[in-house]
C-alpha positions, -999 to +999 in steps of 0.1 A: +629+306+016+613+331+040+638+346+065+632+366+096+649+396+080+620+398+055+594+402+083+572+432+080+541+447+098+514+466+082+510+503+093+485+526+078+486+522+040+521+507+039+543+482+057+567+487+086+598+466+080+623+451+104+648+474+088+627+504+099+628+492+135+666+486+133+672+521+118+651+539+145+667+519+173+702+524+159+710+487+157+714+461+130+686+439+116+703+409+130+701+424+165+663+430+160+660+394+148+678+381+178+656+401+201+624+387+187+638+352+187+647+357+224+682+344+216+696+357+248+724+377+232+709+412+233+715+435+263+686+449+283+692+484+271+692+474+234+660+454+239+644+485+254+654+507+225+641+481+200+608+477+219+603+515+220+611+517+182+587+489+174+559+505+195+564+539+179+563+524+144+535+499+151+557+469+141+543+434+147+567+405+140+556+377+117+556+347+140+549+323+112+580+335+094+600+333+125+590+297+131+606+288+097+640+297+111+635+284+147+627+250+161+602+266+185+569+283+179+567+299+214+531+287+214+514+263+238+480+249+227+452+241+250+419+222+243+388+228+264+355+209+262+333+240+266+342+277+268+311+283+289+324+263+319+336+288+345+360+264+362+376+255+329+381+293+323+398+295+357+421+267+347+431+286+315+438+317+335+461+297+358+478+283+327+482+315+308+500+337+333+532+316+338+534+309+300+532+347+292+559+354+318+581+328+300+575+343+266+548+319+254+514+325+240+484+303+246+464+290+217+429+278+227+405+254+209+370+243+220+366+206+215+328+202+219+310+171+231+318+146+203+350+127+193+346+141+158+347+177+171+376+169+193+395+155+164+390+187+143+401+209+172+432+188+180+441+186+143+438+224+140+459+233+170+486+207+162+487+222+127+503+254+143+531+232+156+528+242+192+557+235+216+533+217+240+497+208+245+475+211+276+443+191+275+414+199+299+400+165+306+412+130+297+385+119+273+400+114+238+388+097+207+411+072+190+420+096+162+428+124+186+449+102+208+468+090+178+475+126+166+485+137+201+509+108+206+524+113+171+531+150+177+561+142+199+555+173+221+550+176+259+514+169+268+496+176+301+462+162+308+443+180+335+414+176+360+415+139+364+442+116+379+420+084+379+436+070+348+471+067+334+482+098+315+494+098+280+524+119+291+520+141+322+490+150+343+478+177+368+446+175+388+430+154+415+411+122+420+374+126+412+367+091+426+384+097+459+368+131+463+333+117+457+340+088+480+350+111+508+318+133+504+296+102+505+315+090+536+308+124+552+270+120+545+271+085+559+289+097+590+261+122+596+238+092+600+222+093+565+214+060+550+191+065+520+214+087+499+206+097+464+230+107+437+225+132+408+247+122+379+259+146+352+237+150+322+251+151+286+279+132+269+297+108+293+330+120+306+356+102+326+357+126+355+319+123+361+321+086+357+347+085+385+326+107+408+297+082+404+322+053+410+333+070+442+297+074+454+290+037+448+322+026+464+315+044+496+279+032+498+289-004+491+317-002+517+291+009+543+267-019+533+242+006+519+221+005+487+233+028+459+201+026+439+187+061+441+205+076+411+192+103+387+206+090+354+221+112+327+190+108+305+166+119+333+157+154+344+168+187+330+200+208+331+216+232+356+195+243+386+164+226+371+182+193+372+186+196+410+149+204+413+140+174+392+163+152+413+144+160+445+110+155+428+119+122+410+140+105+436+116+113+465+088+098+444+109+066+442+117+067+479+101+092+503+127+081+529+156+096+510+175+116+536+205+129+516+213+139+481+248+141+466+250+161+434+278+157+408+282+195+405+271+225+426+244+239+403+224+207+408+228+210+446+215+246+444+185+236+425+179+208+450+180+232+479+155+255+461+131+226+455+133+215+491+125+250+502+096+252+479+082+219+492+088+229+529+113+201+533+139+211+558+176+212+548+195+196+564+170+184+590+150+162+567+174+159+538+211+168+536+224+181+503+260+181+490+276+193+458+309+193+440+332+222+427+326+250+452+311+274+427+307+309+440+269+305+445+275+275+468+285+298+497+258+324+489+226+305+489+212+297+523+220+275+542+253+272+522+262+241+501+285+215+515+308+208+486+342+196+473+365+225+468+391+222+440+418+245+427+412+251+389+437+279+387+463+258+406+457+230+381+465+255+353+496+268+370+509+233+376+503+224+340+523+254+328+551+246+352+553+211+339+552+222+303+580+247+308+601+222+327+598+197+300+607+222+273+637+231+293+647+194+296+640+192+333+610+168+335+604+133+324+574+115+310+549+102+336+552+133+358+520+138+379+509+167+401+481+160+425+465+193+435+441+176+459+407+188+471+390+200+502+357+189+517+340+222+526+313+218+553+284+243+552+248+243+564+233+219+538+251+189+552 
């Protein structure tokens, strides 16, 4: 059996042992062990001496060995669809800070766009026996959902409150947000409103945004038939340009365009400017997400502002509360959203 007392850290050509740290700090190995287990039975002064000794010697505790003698790993895992998504990165920042302050480290795995990739990522992070799991998104394959449920640890799903959570959830309603933006465009007197759907693998949050658009249009008695489908057009800014070109070709009377994410809206504004089509005079344009560029490009993109860092912080608070036995299953935190009105609509 591997014990905490056997832990060592490599230094130069040899190994720094826990005994070396104890000797330099003038304490027992058990005291050093208790300090690294955060057992709460070591004075602040003794902890300071141990920390200084460890830093001087270059000692790094073996967390894997420590886990064999403890019921907790002090690790919280998080799965993220794409590392390149800025808003997801902001969520991870919000998640990480409270966890660090509580003595936990964040283990991150990129899931990718397919259920098979998600299954591999979930299997990997759960293999480290984390104390909790935070999932960005609510889209899970059957195998991943089974593994997550069987892990028996606190789970927080983030970014989407439009379906029942496996355990806990933190985010906002994509459907309600999209519905309110569409109602805003209708209130401006727009009647032929187009919608630019997300391209790529279908995700629940983008499906809910489309549902919100349709719901508002139908409630107002308006046709919701001007939609750029996921398999049409390009990506990023180019997708917004393509949306203006393709949807105006279908209906030259289109007087508003609601984009599932801000980069599409930016591309749409650029295409309208290139065509000499006045924004918002001839066509109002709205986005979703309040990316930094939305406020910088003239005339400014009307958009839905969300709080990705707040979502991360809320998820961390929920995880820590559950670990401490202070939260029940089914807990939900609605961070809401804000409709930001700028010049484009």
